[in-house]
N, C-alpha and C positions, 0 to 999 in steps of 0.2 A: 505705810508703804504707799507710794504714788500709784494712781490709777491711770496716769497718762498713757494713751495708746496711740501709736502711729503706724503700726504694722501688724495689728491683730492681737498683740499681747503687750502687757506692760513692760517697760524697759528695765526689768529687775536684773540685778547683777547675778552672775552665776554663783553657785555654791563654791566657796573656796576649797582647795584641797585641805583636808584637816591638818591643823597644826602649822607651824612655821618651819622653814628650812633650818635644820640644825646648823648652828654657827653663823647664821645670817647676821651681818652687821647692819642693824636697822638704821642707825645714824648715818652710815655710809650711803645707804639707799636714799635717805632724805637729802643728803648733800648732793648726790648725783642728780636727783630730780630738780633740785633748786638750780643747779648749773644749767640743766636743759631748759627749764622754764625761763630763766633770765636770758639765755642765749636767744630763744625764740622771741621774747618781748623786745630785745634790742634789735633783732632783725626787722621787726615791723617798723621801728623808727628809722632804720637805715634805708629800708625800702621806700618809705615815704619821702626820704631825702634824696632818693635816686642814686644812692651809693651802692645799693644792690639792685640789680635789674633782672628781667626775665620772670619766670614763674617762681612762686614761693609758697610751699605747702608746709604749714606749721603743725607742730606736734603737741601743742598745748592741750592738756587733758589726758594724754596717753603716756605720760612720763613713767608711770609705774611699770609699764611693759618693758621699756628699754632698760631701766635701772634694775629691775628684778631679774629679767631673763639673762642679760649679758653679764651679770655678776656671777653667774653660775657655770660659765664655760671657761675653757682654758685658752691660753695664748696660741696654741697650735690649732685650735678649732677654727673653722671658717664661718664667716657671716655673709649672707647674701640679703640685700635690703631692697627697699622700694624708693619711690621718688619722695616720700615723706620720711627722710632718713637722718635729719640732723641729730635727733636724740639717739638714734642707734649708733651713729659715728662717735658721738661724745662718750657714750657709755662703753663703746668698744676701746676707747683709749686714744683715739686720734686727737692730737693736741688742738686746742681751741684756736691757736694761731694759724695752724694749717687749714682749719675749716673756714675761719673768717676770711683768710686770704683767698680761698676758693670762691666764697660768696662774692668777693669783690672782683673776681676774675683776674687775679694776679698770679704771676709765675711761681710764687712761693706756696701756692695752694696745693692741697693733697692731690689734685688732678691737674696741676700746673696751670690752673686758670681756665682750662678747657671744658670743665664739666659744670661748674656752677652749682646751684642749690640741688639740682636733681640728679647729679652724677658724681657724688663723692666716692672716692676710691682710694684704697691704701693697701697695696699688696703686701707690704712689710708686716702689717697687722692682720693680714688675711681678711680684709674687709673688701669684698668683691662687688661693690656698688650697692646702692644707687642705680636704679633702672627705671627709665621713663615709661617703659612698656608694661602695662598692667599684666601681671603674671609672668613677665619676662624672666624673672629671677628663678623661677621654679626649675626649668631644665638645666640652668647653670648649677644650681644646688645639687641636683641629681648627678650631674656629671662630676662635680667635685667629690661627692661621696663615693661614686663608683670608682674613681681613681684611687681614693684612699683604701677602699675595700680590696681592690685588685693588687695593690702594692703592700697590703698588710699593715698600713699605718694606723695607729690607735688615735684616730681623730674623728670628730663629728662635724657636720655642717648644719648650721642653723639657717633656715630660710624664713624670712619675715615677708608677709604679704597681707593684703587687705581682703575683706569679704568679697569685694568686687572681682578679685582674681579667681574666686571659686566658680565664676560663671564662664571662665575661659577654658578652651579645650585642653591646653597644656596642663591645667591642674589635674584633670582626670588621668591623662597619660602619665604624669609624674607620680601620682599616688600609686597607680598600678605597678609601674616599674620599680619604684622604691620598695613596695611591699613584696613583689615577686623576688627581687634580688636581696631583700633584707638589708637595705643600705643604711648606713649610720647617719640618718638625717632627722633633724627635729624641725618639723613644719610648724611654724608659729603664725597663726592667722590672727591679725589684729582686727577684730570685728568691731568697727566703730559705727556700725548700723547704716552706713550710707556709702554707696559707690558713687563718688562725686555727689550728685544731687538725687540719686535714686535710693529710696528706702529699701531696707533689706527684703521685706515681703513683696515688693514690687519687682524684685529681681530674682528671688529664689522661692520656688514653691515650697520647699522644705527649709525652714529657717534654723533648724538645729544643725549647725555646721559640723560640730564634732561628730554627731551621729552619721553624717554623710561620709566623713573621712573613715570612720570605723567600718563602713561598708566595703572598703578596700582591704580590710584586714589589719589596719593600723590600730595600735593602742591610742585611743583618743579620748579627751575629756575637756569640758569647759572650765574656765578659770575666771575669777573676778579680776579683770584687768585693771581695775582702779585701786587694787590693793597690792602694793609692791612686794610685801612679804608672802602673799599667796602666790604671786607670779614666781618668786624665787623658789618657793617650796615645790610648785608644780614642775618647774624647770629641772630642779635637782632630781626629782623622781624620774622624769623623762630621760635625762642625761645618764643616770645610773643604769636604767634599763637598756638604753642604746649601747653604752660602752660594754655591757655584759653580753652583747650579741642578740638582744631581743628584737632587733629590727627597728624601723622608723617609728616615731611617735608624732602625734598631732595635738597641739594645744589650741583651743579656741579661746582667745583672750578677749573677753567681752569688755570693751572699753568705749570711749566716746571722745570725739574731738570737739573742743569748745569753740574753736574758730571755724570759719568757712573752709570749704575744700581747698581753696587757694585765695590769695589776695585779690584775684580777679572775680571771685565768686560773690554774688550779691546775697547768697544764703537765704533765699526766700522760700525754701522748700521745707524748713523745719519750724515747728511751733516754738515760740519763745518760752512757753511754760515747760516744754520738754528740755530745752537747753538749761533752764534754771534748775530743773530737777536734778540733772546730771551734775551741774556745778556744785550742788550740795554734797556730792561725792568726790569732790576734787581730791586726787590722790595725794597731793602735798598736805592738804588739810587733814585728811584721814590719818596719815602716818604721824604728822606732828602732834595731833591730839592723843594718839595712842601712846606715843613716847612721853608726852607730858604726864598723862595719867599714870604711867609706870614710874614716874620720877626719874626718867633717863634724859630729859631734855628741858632746857630753860629757854625763856624768851631771848636771853643773851646769846645762847647757842645759835638760835635761828638767825638773829641779826648778824652774828659772825659769819655764818655760812653764806648769807646773802651778800655781805660785804666782800667776802673772798671771791664769790662768783663775779661780782661787779668789777673787782680789781683785775681778775683774769680777763674779763671781757674788754676792759679799757685797754689793756696791754695788747690784746689780739687785734683790736680795731686800729690802734696806732701803728702796729706792725703792718697791717694790711694796707693802710693808707700810704705808708712809706715804701711798700714793695713795688717793683716794676711790673708794668703790663707787658704782655708778650709783643715783641716787635712784629710789624707786618711781614717782614722777611721770613718769619718762622711759621706763618699761618698754614703752610702745606706740610709742615713736619708732622710725622705720625699719621698723615692722611694718605700720601702717596709714597711708594717705595722709591728710595734713592737709587739712581742708576750707578752701576759699578764704574 
């Protein structure tokens, strides 16, 4: 076990929920994580070539959360995300062609080219953003869940956010209201240990985030966010409880981003040894090795999954390059109300 310390305690993973989610397709989780990783790696190349512009927040290292969590919810459930949402959108089922077109700012994108990397949105798949405001998705999630509760719809809302959002006022308000009204919300905190460049212990006096959520009366527990099967198991447990009327749940998904906060970030606030320690727990490598050891996966399988992801990416990029940009005459559309 590493003894690297950056915030008062070693960055050890959380204890996983015992066992694995019954029926979890572990190879499907691996395929999804490979898709996300390849998408993010290609976005770096496209950004360097100035085909993608603006801010770009990469999900490399956190793929187990998106793959494990979103595999356990239904098509009628809602997802509210953050500005680091490419992996969430892919795992939710938004086509890669729609996502890449949005990254290019083209009209065929999921937000019609108006959102870009930070504001992916797809109402048809109940994916309600992409939100550039830290913690901004929390009140939206509570509102969606309240609407479902008041109309008697058997749906839940998943709200993803980072550890930095737990320092915002709306976090406390939303935890309190969700618990008071026993709303069907799954709060999923992706604790990657840094709010931009601020280490967890420099921002939070109490670093056990699950314990803090439990103080509002929510069922809450930590999960090894580098283990896709542990994430799937924890999500299934939470979703089962919420659907049975048990009220909101909170998962602290202890994970780590391998890249800087964004491509504008020089990443000088983290020790290289710390990054190397976490890279040894790469979620793709962990699941690949587990499946190999179980005799469920071969090297040829991995090469095939990677080739399939690359083929999907090539097609998405070609479609984005060929898609039209929004004409200047349309710039005020959806911004100002049209006069009758």
